[in-house]
N, C-alpha and C positions, 0 to 999 in steps of 0.2 A: 606507300610503296606501290609500285606498278604491278598489276596482276600478271603472272607469268604467261597466261594465255595470250595477252596482248604482245608480249615480247616474242612468243613463238610465232604469232601471226606476222609480225614484222620480219622475222627470219625467213618465213615462207615467201613473203613478197620479195625480199631481197634475193633469195635464191632464184625465183622466177625471173627477175630482171637480169641476173647474171646468166641464166640459161638462155634467155632470148638474145642477149648480147653475144654469146658464143656462137649462136646459130646464124646471126645476121651480119656480122662484121667480118671484113676480109683482112684488116690490119692485125698483125700478130700481137702487137703490144696491147691493143684493146681487148683481144681475146684473152690474153694472159691476165689482164685486170679483171675481166668478167669471171674468170675461173677463181681468182682470189676473192671476189665478191661472194661467189657461191660457197667457198670454204669458210669465209667469215660468217655467212648466214647460218651454216651448220654449227659453227662455234656458238653463235647467239642462241641457237636452240638447245645446245648442250647446257649452257649457262641457265637458260630458262627452266629446263628440267631439273637441274641441280637446285635451283631456288625453290621450285615447286615441291620437290620431295625432301628438301633439307639434307641432301647428300653431297658428298665431296667429289663423287666420281665424275660428274659433268665438268667440274673445274679441271680435273686431271686430264680428261680427254681433250679439253680445250688447250691446255698447255702443250700436250703432245701434238695436236693439230697445228698449233702455231709454229712449233719446231719443224714439222714437215713442210709447212708453207714456206718457211725460209729456205729450205733446201730446194723446194720446187721452183721458187723464183730464181735462185742461183743457176740451176740447171736450164731453166727456160730462157734466161737471158744469154747464157752461153750458146745455146742452140740458135737463138736469134742473131747473135754476133757472127756465128759461123755462116748462117744463111745470108747475112748482109755482105760478108766478105766474099762469098762465092757467087751470089746472084746480083748484088747491088741493090736489093730491095728486101723489105720484110713482109711483103704480101704473102698471104697463105697460098695463093695460086702458084707462086714460085717454089714454095715448099713441096708442092705436089710433083713438080718436075724433077726434084732430087731423087724420088723413088724409082724413076724410070731408068 
């Protein structure tokens, strides 16, 4: 069996990749995918902690986070479709213009 500290380290690395992706990309789809990567990295750390401590709470938190991720994707895609219908692009620079 894999040591939970290695799994937690992988979760931290994946979270860092997702965080860098949200800071450096302008495309809204890529940013949404990076946010999902960060959420899944947190889920991986919940599962690693549950495996390390032999508790079920990490699995419960992961199940709740997956349900929240599904709702987040649905709302995010609806916002992107609305942005595309009004601006003709999904660039985040165009989203800044909506607030003015």
